[in-house]
C-alpha angles and dihedrals in degrees: 000000000000112000133187134170090267102043149312145256113227128196109217134169091231113017091171090069093060116098122238093258125038141166111238122206114193119206110249094022126097094209128091113208126208110224140183124209113248099169133016131194131173093270103006134069129192115203134184120216114241116227115237114256 
């Protein structure tokens, strides 16, 4: 996983099976981040973190 303040790139065995919005929990962090998919490959997913309302 590659993570930045704006989003993350995730390596997955089947990125097509992931819905358009997800909640991401990162090991070692106590925060769960709501994300939306911005790019999808066969085994890779790029998500943008949604800002809280």
